[in-house]
Backbone bond lengths (Angstrom), bond angles and torsions (degrees), N, CA, C in turn:
res aa  C-N    CA-C-N  psi(-1)  N-CA   C-N-CA  omega(-1)  CA-C   N-CA-C  phi
1 M - - - 1.460 - - 1.530 110.50 -
2 K 1.329 114.85 -42.19 1.453 120.18 179.38 1.519 110.36 -62.83
3 R 1.372 115.37 -41.32 1.463 119.89 179.58 1.530 110.14 -63.52
4 L 1.333 117.24 -40.68 1.457 121.43 178.71 1.528 111.01 -62.18
5 F 1.362 115.33 -41.60 1.462 119.92 179.41 1.523 110.93 -62.47
6 I 1.338 116.05 -41.66 1.468 120.53 179.73 1.523 110.26 -64.18
7 C 1.350 115.94 -41.40 1.467 119.98 179.60 1.524 111.38 -62.94
8 V 1.344 115.27 -39.02 1.459 119.34 178.89 1.517 110.62 -64.44
9 I 1.341 116.62 -44.29 1.466 120.85 179.48 1.529 110.84 -62.03
10 L 1.350 116.23 -44.05 1.458 119.74 179.18 1.522 111.11 -63.02
11 G 1.345 115.15 -39.01 1.460 119.19 178.27 1.504 111.67 -62.39
12 M 1.355 116.85 -40.92 1.461 120.30 178.83 1.518 111.17 -65.21
13 V 1.333 116.67 -39.42 1.458 120.82 178.58 1.528 110.32 -62.42
14 L 1.350 115.30 -44.40 1.464 119.40 179.22 1.513 111.48 -63.58
15 L 1.345 116.29 -40.39 1.453 120.53 -179.94 1.517 111.24 -64.31
16 I 1.351 116.01 -44.43 1.461 120.27 178.02 1.522 110.19 -63.49
17 G 1.358 115.57 -40.01 1.465 119.20 177.72 1.510 112.05 -62.48
18 S 1.351 115.91 -40.28 1.461 120.37 178.42 1.514 110.56 -64.43
19 F 1.353 116.34 -41.79 1.463 120.13 -179.55 1.528 110.63 -63.21
20 T 1.344 115.37 -42.83 1.464 119.54 179.38 1.518 110.32 -63.15
21 F 1.347 116.03 -40.88 1.459 120.65 -178.82 1.516 110.95 -63.96
22 V 1.348 115.96 -46.19 1.452 120.04 -179.89 1.519 110.76 -67.48
23 S 1.340 116.89 -41.13 1.457 119.75 179.42 1.520 110.45 -62.91
24 R 1.348 116.00 -39.91 1.455 118.95 178.50 1.518 109.91 -65.14
25 G 1.343 116.54 -39.33 1.451 120.27 176.95 1.517 111.19 -61.20
26 W 1.338 116.65 -38.27 1.464 120.95 178.54 1.526 110.58 -65.23
27 A 1.345 115.79 -44.12 1.458 119.82 -173.54 1.522 111.87 -73.00
28 D 1.336 117.43 -36.37 1.451 120.78 -170.66 1.524 114.03 -103.40
29 E 1.316 117.36 -31.93 1.456 119.95 -174.56 1.520 110.48 -90.53
30 R 1.328 116.23 128.51 1.460 120.80 -177.92 1.521 111.93 -100.69
31 D 1.314 118.33 5.14 1.457 121.69 178.40 1.520 108.55 -97.08
32 V 1.324 115.90 81.90 1.458 121.74 -176.35 1.523 109.26 -120.13
33 L 1.317 115.87 132.11 1.456 122.98 -179.60 1.519 110.57 -104.50
34 S 1.312 115.81 147.21 1.453 121.47 170.64 1.520 108.29 -119.53
35 F 1.326 116.11 151.15 1.458 119.95 175.53 1.519 108.71 -157.80
36 V 1.316 114.74 159.94 1.459 121.70 179.99 1.522 108.87 -93.07
37 T 1.331 116.26 140.68 1.452 119.71 178.36 1.528 109.51 -149.15
38 G 1.315 116.11 173.67 1.460 121.48 -178.99 1.518 111.61 94.26
39 K 1.327 116.38 149.73 1.454 120.56 -178.32 1.521 112.31 -61.97
40 D 1.325 116.40 -34.59 1.461 119.43 179.79 1.520 112.57 -94.39
41 R 1.342 117.14 2.50 1.465 123.22 178.38 1.529 112.00 54.10
42 R 1.310 116.65 43.19 1.461 121.00 177.98 1.520 112.19 -113.30
43 S 1.316 116.01 18.07 1.462 120.69 179.97 1.523 109.06 -127.14
44 I 1.342 116.25 125.89 1.460 122.12 173.26 1.526 107.19 -107.97
45 Q 1.317 116.35 116.93 1.460 121.37 -179.98 1.521 109.81 -97.29
46 L 1.318 116.10 142.08 1.461 122.79 174.59 1.515 108.86 -115.00
47 I 1.331 116.32 126.66 1.456 121.51 -179.47 1.529 109.11 -133.95
48 N 1.332 115.72 160.29 1.453 118.89 172.66 1.527 109.10 -97.68
49 T 1.312 116.64 -179.02 1.463 120.40 -174.32 1.512 113.52 -73.08
50 R 1.322 117.52 -6.12 1.464 120.86 173.84 1.522 111.05 -91.68
51 G 1.319 117.03 0.37 1.450 120.17 -179.32 1.512 113.25 82.15
52 E 1.333 118.25 15.55 1.465 121.90 178.22 1.520 109.35 -86.99
53 F 1.317 116.19 128.53 1.456 121.17 -178.51 1.532 109.57 -79.53
54 L 1.322 115.91 126.53 1.448 121.37 -173.98 1.519 112.98 -105.27
55 Q 1.315 116.72 -39.66 1.454 118.89 -173.58 1.530 110.11 -158.67
56 T 1.313 115.79 147.83 1.459 122.84 175.46 1.524 108.88 -117.65
57 L 1.324 116.09 123.65 1.457 121.02 174.78 1.525 107.67 -104.31
58 M 1.314 116.62 108.43 1.453 121.48 178.27 1.528 108.98 -88.47
59 V 1.321 116.65 127.88 1.460 120.88 -178.86 1.524 109.63 -119.98
60 K 1.317 116.39 156.17 1.461 120.39 -173.48 1.518 112.89 -85.51
61 E 1.333 117.83 -10.72 1.454 121.06 -178.80 1.527 110.45 -118.71
62 S 1.325 116.24 149.32 1.461 121.32 175.32 1.523 109.29 -72.36
63 I 1.331 117.49 131.90 1.459 121.05 -174.91 1.525 110.96 -130.24
64 G 1.320 116.25 160.19 1.450 123.02 176.25 1.519 110.85 -157.01
65 H 1.333 116.96 157.92 1.465 122.74 178.19 1.529 111.65 52.28
66 L 1.322 117.55 52.81 1.462 120.34 -175.23 1.525 112.24 -74.81
67 T 1.330 115.53 152.84 1.460 123.12 174.97 1.524 108.21 -146.03
68 W 1.337 117.54 130.76 1.462 122.42 -176.05 1.525 111.12 -85.26
69 S 1.325 115.88 145.52 1.462 119.56 167.11 1.528 107.49 -70.82
70 P 1.336 118.59 149.93 1.469 120.53 -176.15 1.523 114.39 -57.79
71 D 1.337 118.06 -28.77 1.461 119.95 -179.65 1.526 112.73 -85.28
72 G 1.338 117.76 -2.06 1.459 121.62 176.45 1.518 114.56 76.07
73 R 1.312 118.86 10.82 1.458 121.49 -178.10 1.530 113.26 -90.89
74 L 1.338 116.32 -26.92 1.459 120.78 -173.87 1.518 111.00 -128.55
75 I 1.324 115.34 155.54 1.459 122.43 173.06 1.524 107.96 -129.89
76 A 1.323 116.71 123.54 1.460 120.96 171.43 1.519 107.55 -93.10
77 Y 1.323 116.60 146.44 1.456 120.01 -176.16 1.521 110.28 -157.40
78 M 1.333 115.72 169.24 1.447 122.27 176.71 1.518 109.47 -102.87
79 S 1.323 116.38 140.59 1.461 121.37 175.63 1.526 108.78 -149.86
80 N 1.333 116.56 145.33 1.467 120.58 176.47 1.526 111.25 -110.78
81 R 1.326 115.89 31.29 1.474 120.30 -177.01 1.524 112.48 -63.16
82 N 1.320 117.78 -21.96 1.461 120.51 179.40 1.526 112.29 -105.37
83 G 1.324 116.57 21.60 1.458 121.18 177.65 1.509 112.50 113.47
84 D 1.331 118.23 -72.95 1.456 122.91 178.54 1.523 110.03 -99.69
85 P 1.340 117.33 154.89 1.466 119.64 177.71 1.526 111.75 -60.51
86 D 1.315 116.02 132.13 1.458 122.87 175.97 1.525 108.87 -136.46
87 I 1.333 115.93 167.49 1.460 121.81 179.85 1.526 108.74 -98.75
88 Y 1.317 115.48 131.76 1.463 123.01 178.31 1.521 108.52 -125.75
89 V 1.319 115.65 166.72 1.465 120.73 174.22 1.524 108.44 -132.17
90 M 1.317 115.84 141.57 1.462 122.46 -177.53 1.526 110.05 -122.54
91 D 1.326 116.16 135.89 1.458 121.34 171.46 1.523 107.43 -82.63
92 V 1.336 116.96 117.88 1.465 121.11 -174.05 1.520 111.50 -63.68
93 R 1.329 117.63 -34.23 1.467 120.40 -175.45 1.522 112.66 -76.16
94 T 1.328 116.82 -34.25 1.463 119.69 -174.01 1.528 113.56 -110.00
95 D 1.345 117.60 -8.21 1.463 122.40 -177.28 1.528 111.04 57.34
96 T 1.315 116.88 35.28 1.463 121.62 173.52 1.524 108.61 -96.33
97 H 1.345 116.16 143.25 1.458 121.60 -172.11 1.520 110.20 -123.78
98 R 1.338 115.41 142.67 1.464 120.83 -179.43 1.522 109.46 -137.64
99 R 1.307 116.52 134.05 1.460 122.32 -179.72 1.527 109.76 -81.43
100 L 1.362 115.97 136.12 1.457 120.97 -178.78 1.526 113.39 -106.70
101 T 1.334 118.62 -32.19 1.470 121.08 -178.02 1.520 109.68 -113.70
102 F 1.330 115.91 139.56 1.467 121.34 -174.74 1.526 112.63 -132.61
103 D 1.319 118.20 12.89 1.461 120.37 -177.75 1.530 110.12 -75.61
104 D 1.338 116.27 174.88 1.455 120.97 -178.28 1.522 113.14 -84.51
105 G 1.327 117.53 -8.99 1.455 120.24 -179.28 1.517 112.19 -86.04
106 R 1.313 114.76 -169.44 1.470 121.92 178.44 1.523 109.33 -107.72
107 D 1.316 115.88 134.83 1.465 122.17 -177.60 1.526 109.60 -120.87
108 W 1.347 115.79 129.96 1.460 120.65 -176.34 1.540 111.31 -132.61
109 W 1.339 114.09 171.01 1.467 125.19 165.38 1.538 114.58 48.49
110 P 1.315 118.06 60.81 1.465 118.71 175.24 1.531 111.17 -66.64
111 A 1.315 116.20 146.06 1.471 122.41 177.57 1.519 108.27 -140.28
112 W 1.334 116.92 117.78 1.455 122.24 -176.97 1.524 109.54 -81.74
113 S 1.314 117.68 132.10 1.464 120.76 179.38 1.522 109.94 -69.60
114 P 1.329 118.20 146.16 1.469 121.22 -179.58 1.517 114.29 -59.06
115 N 1.341 118.27 -26.29 1.465 119.49 178.18 1.529 112.28 -84.00
116 G 1.334 117.00 -1.89 1.460 121.79 175.45 1.514 115.45 81.11
117 K 1.347 119.16 -1.16 1.461 121.84 -171.96 1.530 113.24 -82.93
118 W 1.349 117.31 -34.43 1.461 119.91 -169.67 1.523 112.29 -130.24
119 I 1.318 114.19 162.43 1.461 122.31 169.00 1.521 107.11 -127.53
120 A 1.317 116.95 120.04 1.460 121.81 174.72 1.525 108.19 -91.65
121 F 1.322 116.80 150.31 1.463 120.48 -179.91 1.521 109.44 -160.10
122 A 1.324 115.57 166.91 1.461 121.71 176.55 1.516 108.91 -104.27
123 S 1.337 116.47 147.29 1.460 120.65 -178.54 1.528 109.99 -154.78
124 N 1.340 114.79 149.27 1.466 120.10 173.98 1.525 111.23 -106.72
125 R 1.310 117.11 22.73 1.470 122.41 -175.71 1.520 112.56 -60.01
126 A 1.328 118.29 -24.48 1.465 121.22 178.98 1.525 111.77 -104.62
127 G 1.318 117.56 11.70 1.462 121.58 -179.90 1.511 111.80 114.66
128 N 1.328 117.77 -73.31 1.452 121.76 176.72 1.531 110.69 -81.49
129 I 1.318 115.54 162.02 1.466 119.87 177.43 1.525 108.53 -84.45
130 D 1.326 115.94 110.39 1.453 121.48 179.59 1.522 109.54 -128.35
131 L 1.339 115.06 173.42 1.456 120.73 -178.46 1.521 111.31 -96.74
132 Y 1.322 114.31 144.73 1.463 122.20 179.87 1.532 108.44 -133.71
133 R 1.323 114.06 164.52 1.460 120.95 176.65 1.525 108.33 -135.42
134 M 1.327 115.60 139.17 1.466 119.77 175.22 1.520 109.05 -137.26
135 D 1.321 114.90 160.96 1.457 119.28 173.33 1.527 108.75 -63.38
136 A 1.313 116.72 159.97 1.465 120.75 -177.22 1.522 112.42 -62.28
137 N 1.320 117.85 -18.24 1.464 120.82 178.02 1.529 112.55 -94.12
138 G 1.346 117.08 4.05 1.455 121.89 178.05 1.511 114.68 93.74
139 E 1.325 118.45 -1.81 1.458 121.78 -177.70 1.528 111.38 -92.42
140 N 1.341 115.28 168.00 1.473 122.95 175.19 1.527 112.59 55.54
141 V 1.334 115.83 56.15 1.464 120.98 178.21 1.527 109.49 -70.24
142 M 1.326 115.96 133.16 1.461 121.78 -177.25 1.526 109.68 -132.02
143 R 1.323 116.22 130.09 1.463 120.09 176.81 1.525 109.67 -79.85
144 L 1.343 116.14 133.76 1.458 120.65 -175.53 1.524 113.62 -107.16
145 T 1.327 118.32 -33.13 1.462 121.45 -177.10 1.524 110.50 -124.61
146 N 1.328 114.60 160.68 1.456 120.45 178.65 1.536 109.23 -145.30
147 R 1.326 115.60 46.31 1.450 120.01 -177.06 1.528 112.67 -122.02
148 G 1.352 117.91 -16.23 1.456 121.21 178.92 1.524 112.11 79.30
149 G 1.322 115.32 160.16 1.459 120.79 178.15 1.509 114.03 65.90
150 C 1.343 118.13 26.78 1.459 121.62 -176.20 1.528 110.83 -94.38
151 K 1.320 116.72 148.87 1.458 120.89 177.83 1.514 110.28 -162.17
152 R 1.332 114.67 168.71 1.456 124.30 170.55 1.525 114.72 51.11
153 P 1.326 119.77 63.96 1.462 119.85 175.62 1.530 111.27 -66.16
154 A 1.324 116.28 141.20 1.470 122.23 178.90 1.519 108.75 -130.99
155 W 1.334 116.88 123.01 1.460 122.26 -176.08 1.524 111.93 -81.58
156 S 1.327 115.87 146.18 1.456 120.52 169.15 1.525 108.73 -73.80
157 P 1.332 119.07 155.89 1.471 120.99 -177.99 1.522 114.17 -58.34
158 D 1.351 117.35 -27.46 1.462 119.52 179.87 1.529 112.76 -93.39
159 S 1.335 117.17 6.19 1.471 123.55 177.94 1.525 113.11 62.39
160 Q 1.328 117.85 22.77 1.462 121.57 -179.12 1.526 113.10 -100.38
161 W 1.347 117.02 -16.92 1.460 121.25 -175.75 1.531 109.84 -136.05
162 I 1.333 114.93 156.86 1.457 121.79 175.25 1.525 108.37 -130.52
163 A 1.319 116.51 127.66 1.460 121.64 171.10 1.521 107.51 -97.98
164 F 1.332 116.57 148.07 1.458 119.24 -178.94 1.521 110.28 -159.62
165 I 1.321 115.26 165.19 1.446 122.63 177.77 1.523 108.91 -104.61
166 S 1.318 116.56 133.81 1.462 121.42 173.90 1.519 108.68 -140.42
167 K 1.333 115.31 117.59 1.467 121.21 176.57 1.528 111.20 50.75
168 S 1.323 114.90 50.69 1.472 123.24 174.86 1.518 114.27 68.15
169 S 1.319 118.79 20.38 1.459 121.50 175.17 1.524 109.52 -127.23
170 L 1.319 115.62 151.97 1.460 122.30 179.64 1.525 109.12 -96.67
171 F 1.346 115.83 127.29 1.462 121.43 -178.10 1.527 110.33 -123.69
172 L 1.325 112.93 164.39 1.455 121.98 177.39 1.524 108.30 -135.53
173 M 1.349 117.64 139.93 1.464 121.29 176.55 1.525 108.72 -152.65
174 T 1.323 115.66 166.34 1.455 120.13 176.10 1.529 109.43 -76.78
175 T 1.313 117.13 169.95 1.458 120.72 179.61 1.521 112.01 -70.46
176 E 1.334 117.50 -7.95 1.458 122.04 174.60 1.521 111.15 -97.31
177 G 1.330 117.56 3.51 1.454 121.27 -177.73 1.516 113.38 79.54
178 K 1.334 118.10 18.52 1.461 122.83 -178.01 1.533 110.40 -101.91
179 K 1.334 114.65 169.69 1.475 123.21 175.92 1.524 112.07 52.67
180 E 1.326 116.15 39.11 1.465 120.18 -179.30 1.529 109.76 -64.79
181 Q 1.330 116.59 132.50 1.458 120.90 -177.27 1.521 110.48 -148.10
182 P 1.335 118.24 139.49 1.470 121.32 176.79 1.523 110.63 -77.32
183 L 1.332 116.06 142.50 1.462 121.05 177.22 1.523 111.80 -109.51
184 A 1.323 116.77 -38.86 1.460 120.71 -178.53 1.521 108.73 -153.82
185 D 1.324 116.65 142.30 1.457 120.53 -179.40 1.527 112.29 -106.69
186 T 1.333 116.61 17.33 1.463 120.22 -179.71 1.518 112.77 -111.08
187 S 1.311 117.29 5.33 1.455 120.12 -176.05 1.516 110.65 -85.46
188 S 1.327 116.38 140.04 1.463 119.27 -177.09 1.519 113.04 -122.69
189 T 1.331 118.21 -18.99 1.468 118.13 -177.00 1.524 110.83 -127.77
190 D 1.324 117.85 -109.33 1.461 121.19 -167.07 1.524 111.99 -110.93
191 C 1.346 114.93 171.84 1.453 120.36 179.58 1.517 110.05 -143.38
192 T 1.336 116.78 161.55 1.459 123.12 178.49 1.517 108.90 -148.50
193 W 1.321 116.74 142.19 1.457 122.55 -176.34 1.526 110.21 -89.10
194 S 1.332 116.68 139.64 1.457 120.12 175.65 1.520 109.61 -71.64
195 P 1.336 118.50 150.65 1.472 121.23 179.17 1.525 113.38 -60.25
196 S 1.330 116.95 -26.22 1.463 120.32 179.04 1.520 111.95 -74.31
197 G 1.339 116.79 -18.93 1.452 121.17 -178.08 1.518 113.68 79.43
198 K 1.334 117.81 4.68 1.458 121.06 -174.88 1.525 113.77 -96.02
199 E 1.338 117.41 -16.50 1.465 119.28 -177.77 1.518 110.46 -147.60
200 I 1.323 115.41 162.82 1.449 122.83 -178.73 1.521 108.34 -129.16
201 A 1.312 116.72 131.63 1.459 121.28 176.30 1.525 109.09 -93.04
202 F 1.317 115.97 143.01 1.456 120.63 -178.39 1.524 109.59 -152.87
203 V 1.330 115.90 173.69 1.462 121.96 -177.44 1.528 109.20 -113.66
204 P 1.332 119.24 108.27 1.469 119.97 176.99 1.521 111.39 -69.61
205 R 1.314 116.08 161.29 1.450 120.95 175.04 1.511 109.95 -59.91
206 W 1.335 114.97 148.25 1.472 121.39 -179.35 1.525 111.05 -53.84
207 G 1.317 116.05 -48.24 1.461 119.64 -175.60 1.512 113.72 -67.59
208 A 1.337 117.55 -22.30 1.461 120.36 -177.57 1.524 112.37 -74.08
209 V 1.332 117.15 -29.18 1.473 120.41 -176.34 1.531 112.59 -124.11
210 G 1.321 117.79 -0.05 1.460 120.79 178.12 1.514 114.66 79.30
211 G 1.318 116.70 23.26 1.457 120.73 179.93 1.513 110.12 167.48
212 A 1.328 116.12 -162.30 1.470 121.58 178.43 1.524 108.70 -115.39
213 A 1.320 116.79 126.59 1.465 121.67 179.80 1.519 108.64 -161.76
214 L 1.333 114.85 163.50 1.457 121.06 174.37 1.525 109.71 -95.46
215 F 1.318 115.89 133.82 1.451 122.60 174.82 1.523 108.19 -121.13
216 S 1.310 116.71 165.20 1.465 120.71 173.33 1.518 109.33 -128.67
217 I 1.320 114.56 157.29 1.460 120.28 177.36 1.523 107.62 -143.59
218 D 1.325 116.83 142.69 1.464 120.76 177.53 1.520 109.74 -66.84
219 I 1.327 116.62 156.51 1.462 119.97 -175.66 1.525 112.53 -70.29
220 D 1.349 117.36 -6.81 1.469 119.59 173.22 1.525 111.17 -93.76
221 G 1.346 116.55 7.03 1.455 120.52 177.66 1.512 114.25 84.26
222 K 1.331 118.69 10.01 1.459 122.39 -178.13 1.537 110.68 -112.99
223 N 1.335 114.20 171.20 1.466 122.52 171.29 1.523 113.11 60.66
224 M 1.314 118.02 54.94 1.460 121.04 175.27 1.526 109.18 -75.27
225 R 1.337 116.65 133.19 1.460 120.62 -178.51 1.529 110.15 -145.32
226 Q 1.329 114.67 155.34 1.458 120.59 -179.71 1.524 109.93 -83.60
227 L 1.348 116.50 134.81 1.462 121.37 -177.80 1.518 113.33 -104.22
228 T 1.316 117.72 -35.69 1.462 120.98 -174.03 1.524 110.22 -126.41
229 R 1.309 115.01 171.44 1.461 120.64 178.88 1.519 110.48 -58.98
230 L 1.314 115.79 158.15 1.457 122.04 179.11 1.525 109.11 -99.33
231 Y 1.326 115.94 117.06 1.463 120.74 176.03 1.526 108.73 -84.87
232 R 1.306 117.39 123.09 1.460 120.70 178.70 1.522 111.81 -101.05
233 K 1.330 116.88 -4.36 1.455 120.68 174.70 1.528 108.66 -79.72
234 P 1.330 117.72 164.26 1.475 120.11 -179.56 1.526 112.12 -72.39
235 V 1.322 115.49 83.39 1.469 121.63 178.12 1.522 108.74 -131.29
236 A 1.323 115.46 164.92 1.464 121.40 174.90 1.516 108.35 -131.68
237 I 1.332 116.56 144.29 1.461 123.26 177.63 1.523 108.85 -106.04
238 F 1.338 115.61 129.69 1.451 121.59 178.48 1.535 109.71 -132.07
239 E 1.308 115.63 161.45 1.460 124.50 168.12 1.534 113.96 52.56
240 P 1.334 119.31 49.47 1.464 119.04 174.16 1.518 110.57 -65.75
241 T 1.325 116.68 145.62 1.462 120.89 178.48 1.524 109.34 -144.83
242 W 1.316 116.30 122.34 1.464 123.48 -176.76 1.518 108.40 -84.09
243 S 1.326 117.55 132.60 1.461 120.53 -179.10 1.528 110.14 -67.70
244 P 1.334 118.18 151.31 1.469 121.54 -177.71 1.523 114.30 -57.41
245 N 1.338 117.20 -30.24 1.464 119.22 179.29 1.526 112.86 -89.76
246 G 1.323 117.69 -0.64 1.456 121.47 176.04 1.515 115.60 80.81
247 K 1.338 118.26 0.36 1.457 121.11 -175.26 1.528 113.54 -80.07
248 W 1.337 116.93 -24.55 1.462 119.97 -170.39 1.523 111.31 -135.51
249 I 1.320 114.68 154.40 1.456 121.55 164.87 1.520 107.32 -129.43
250 A 1.310 115.61 125.44 1.466 120.98 175.16 1.523 108.09 -103.43
251 Y 1.319 115.81 150.08 1.456 119.18 179.03 1.521 109.92 -155.70
252 L 1.318 114.41 161.75 1.455 122.00 178.76 1.522 108.15 -93.46
253 L 1.319 116.22 126.70 1.465 122.13 179.19 1.526 108.12 -110.98
254 I 1.324 115.95 119.79 1.461 120.92 -175.83 1.523 110.11 -115.21
255 Q 1.322 116.20 126.12 1.456 121.58 176.47 1.525 109.38 -75.96
256 L 1.324 116.42 127.27 1.458 121.29 179.21 1.522 110.18 -108.42
257 P 1.328 117.78 149.56 1.459 119.89 179.37 1.517 112.07 -65.44
258 E 1.332 116.65 -34.90 1.459 122.32 175.78 1.520 107.91 -168.90
259 I 1.327 115.72 164.15 1.447 119.90 -179.61 1.532 109.21 -95.85
260 R 1.317 115.84 108.60 1.462 122.26 175.59 1.522 106.89 -137.50
261 P 1.323 117.43 148.19 1.478 119.18 -179.22 1.515 112.97 -54.67
262 E 1.347 117.13 -38.71 1.456 118.96 -177.16 1.521 112.33 -72.71
263 V 1.347 117.72 -16.97 1.466 120.90 179.93 1.519 111.16 -75.08
264 W 1.347 117.34 -32.58 1.457 120.01 -173.06 1.515 112.49 -58.44
265 G 1.330 116.82 -38.87 1.447 119.10 -179.22 1.516 113.39 -68.46
266 L 1.344 117.01 -17.64 1.455 121.21 -178.25 1.519 112.24 -108.48
267 A 1.329 117.49 5.86 1.460 120.73 -170.05 1.517 113.00 -56.88
268 E 1.325 117.62 -36.49 1.454 119.94 -176.49 1.527 112.45 -72.44
269 E 1.329 117.13 -7.49 1.457 119.40 176.07 1.528 110.97 -76.63
270 F 1.338 117.41 -15.24 1.453 120.85 -177.93 1.530 110.43 -87.28
271 F 1.333 116.20 48.93 1.460 122.13 -176.05 1.521 111.78 -60.46
272 A 1.337 117.27 -34.30 1.461 120.68 -175.86 1.521 111.99 -67.55
273 N 1.329 118.66 -14.90 1.463 121.68 -177.95 1.526 112.08 -107.65
274 S 1.319 118.10 21.56 1.458 120.79 -173.28 1.522 112.30 -105.45
275 V 1.338 115.42 143.92 1.463 122.97 173.50 1.524 107.53 -136.21
276 I 1.326 116.19 163.37 1.461 120.87 177.10 1.519 108.89 -105.38
277 C 1.327 115.66 129.53 1.461 121.74 176.74 1.530 109.48 -112.84
278 V 1.324 115.73 151.69 1.463 121.95 178.38 1.517 108.33 -124.83
279 A 1.326 116.99 124.29 1.464 122.38 -179.86 1.521 109.51 -109.54
280 N 1.322 115.44 135.10 1.457 122.25 178.75 1.522 108.96 -85.09
281 M 1.327 117.46 118.72 1.449 121.27 -176.72 1.526 112.86 -72.31
282 A 1.328 117.92 -7.40 1.459 121.02 175.32 1.521 110.81 -79.80
283 D 1.335 117.10 -19.87 1.461 121.04 178.93 1.526 109.80 -80.38
284 V 1.330 114.97 154.11 1.461 118.63 175.11 1.514 109.05 -73.96
285 A 1.317 116.98 156.34 1.461 120.98 179.28 1.526 109.28 -57.23
286 G 1.290 116.01 136.54 1.452 120.60 -178.35 1.512 112.57 108.47
287 G 1.326 117.84 -7.49 1.449 120.21 176.37 1.521 111.49 -68.72
288 D 1.312 116.60 165.62 1.458 120.93 -178.52 1.521 110.54 -92.33
289 P 1.331 117.99 113.61 1.464 120.70 176.93 1.527 110.81 -67.20
290 I 1.321 116.01 157.77 1.454 122.53 176.98 1.520 109.15 -83.81
291 E 1.327 116.66 129.18 1.463 120.01 173.44 1.521 107.10 -81.97
292 A 1.316 115.81 90.40 1.458 121.57 -166.69 1.515 113.96 -69.29
293 T 1.322 118.13 -28.75 1.460 119.75 -175.84 1.520 113.00 -93.14
294 R 1.313 117.48 4.21 1.472 122.03 172.41 1.525 111.92 48.66
295 R 1.324 114.66 47.35 1.464 123.54 176.42 1.524 113.91 67.06
296 L 1.322 116.61 14.90 1.453 119.59 171.28 1.525 108.16 -78.12
297 V 1.323 117.32 132.47 1.457 121.05 179.97 1.532 109.26 -56.86
298 A 1.325 117.39 126.77 1.455 120.71 -171.79 1.520 110.50 -142.16
299 D 1.329 115.10 159.33 1.454 121.22 177.85 1.521 108.89 -157.62
300 G 1.326 116.21 148.43 1.458 121.62 170.94 1.506 116.48 67.42
301 P 1.353 120.91 58.14 1.467 119.76 177.49 1.523 111.90 -66.80
302 E 1.321 116.15 134.47 1.463 122.52 176.43 1.521 108.64 -145.31
303 W 1.340 116.51 136.81 1.459 120.41 177.51 1.526 110.02 -73.11
304 V 1.317 115.24 138.48 1.466 121.02 -176.15 1.527 109.32 -82.17
305 P 1.336 119.06 129.77 1.472 121.47 -179.70 1.524 111.97 -62.68
306 E 1.313 115.69 150.18 1.460 120.85 -178.95 1.524 111.66 -65.09
307 G 1.339 116.75 -25.40 1.456 119.47 177.48 1.512 112.62 -61.12
308 F 1.319 116.31 -36.83 1.458 119.97 177.20 1.528 110.51 -74.94
309 L 1.331 116.53 -38.12 1.461 120.66 -176.82 1.521 112.64 -71.26
310 S 1.327 117.43 -17.78 1.465 119.27 -179.52 1.518 112.11 -71.97
311 V 1.327 116.36 -12.60 1.462 121.39 178.16 1.517 108.46 -105.54
312 S 1.310 117.91 128.42 1.464 121.39 -179.96 1.517 109.86 -66.70
313 P 1.341 116.92 153.76 1.457 119.80 177.17 1.526 110.98 -56.95
314 S 1.328 116.70 136.49 1.462 120.47 -178.45 1.517 110.90 -86.09
315 A 1.304 115.26 167.97 1.465 120.51 -178.52 1.510 111.91 -66.56
316 E 1.349 116.58 -20.71 1.460 119.18 -178.45 1.520 112.37 -79.48
317 K 1.338 118.27 -12.20 1.460 121.65 -177.83 1.516 110.62 -95.97
318 Q 1.317 115.99 147.66 1.461 121.29 -178.57 1.521 110.19 -88.20
319 I 1.320 116.44 122.92 1.452 121.51 176.32 1.529 108.87 -93.36
320 T 1.334 116.78 127.83 1.458 120.91 -176.81 1.514 110.31 -112.52
321 L 1.313 116.78 114.76 1.457 121.60 173.52 1.519 106.59 -89.38
322 W 1.324 117.03 86.97 1.454 121.71 -170.21 1.529 111.97 -58.58
323 G 1.327 116.85 -47.23 1.460 119.33 -176.65 1.514 112.11 -59.52
324 A 1.343 117.18 -48.30 1.462 120.95 -177.94 1.532 111.28 -65.44
325 L 1.333 116.30 -42.27 1.451 119.59 179.85 1.521 111.94 -66.23
326 K 1.328 116.47 -40.03 1.464 120.86 -178.60 1.521 110.29 -66.47
327 Q 1.341 116.58 -43.03 1.452 119.69 178.30 1.509 111.26 -62.69
328 S 1.342 117.21 -41.41 1.446 121.35 178.99 1.523 111.10 -63.32
329 E 1.347 115.80 -39.41 1.454 120.93 179.69 1.530 110.65 -66.35
330 D 1.335 115.76 -43.21 1.471 119.94 179.97 1.528 110.77 -65.16
331 A 1.334 116.95 -37.86 1.468 120.41 -177.34 1.528 111.34 -68.14
332 S 1.347 116.21 -28.46 1.449 118.96 -177.68 1.502 113.85 -80.04
333 K 1.361 116.93 -10.33 1.461 120.06 -177.94 1.527 110.98 -81.30
């Protein structure tokens, strides 16, 4: 009995220590990731780069492809709750939701501009999938591309340029859809802009590099280099996102049954096999990224704005001590 009492006391000390450690990480560390999880996609998890779960934001609506406003007050996202995919915006503090797009087409992949003025997105409202831009309130929609097969717009840090993928090539254009120029013809999925604004990270086709990895290229189309380890197993990398301080790149890693050309177009359907990895940009290419979500089904990694992090978690939010809970769960089996 005495031994049991001692074990309980030690467990409480460890739990309190874990809480203090995570709380300190929340207060001091600005490298915090958010992602969508859960079968109904109504849970937004916040973790740090060590894979420690800091906070759970439970929302009343199913969400996907989230993007934060620069001040951390709002989240724009895609939802098909009204039939076809549309863009909505959610107030993080009140969990109130507002629809931004009302056309008959499908709207995907919202991306909030760093200056907070616009949201870029992809839509097939005119037939082909092209990129559009609207004000943050959903007004003044403007078509930016007219080439089809466009997706995943990525803003430059100064909100003056947009990088995007079209038909397996990486392009660059102004926020008015002008000066469109190809940067690389080996890209097959998504891209993300470096905080310096000097380079863009992207995912080349498997066959072009002999595996799956993140590469970067300067905005003048020169100096392509490998950023992360090369996966030679049948996996696909999606949704890379460069941290605001430039230290990290997070991305979605999806296990594929096999590598076939026809599989690539369906890769994002394998949501149940996806995890989020975080790569340290200080390491040389080939290092082992951290599997930050610890095999928890995840989608849509996005770095949390400092405006949101400046406010401590409120009593209404659920704090998850992942390590302690996981150990307790394993011990009970």
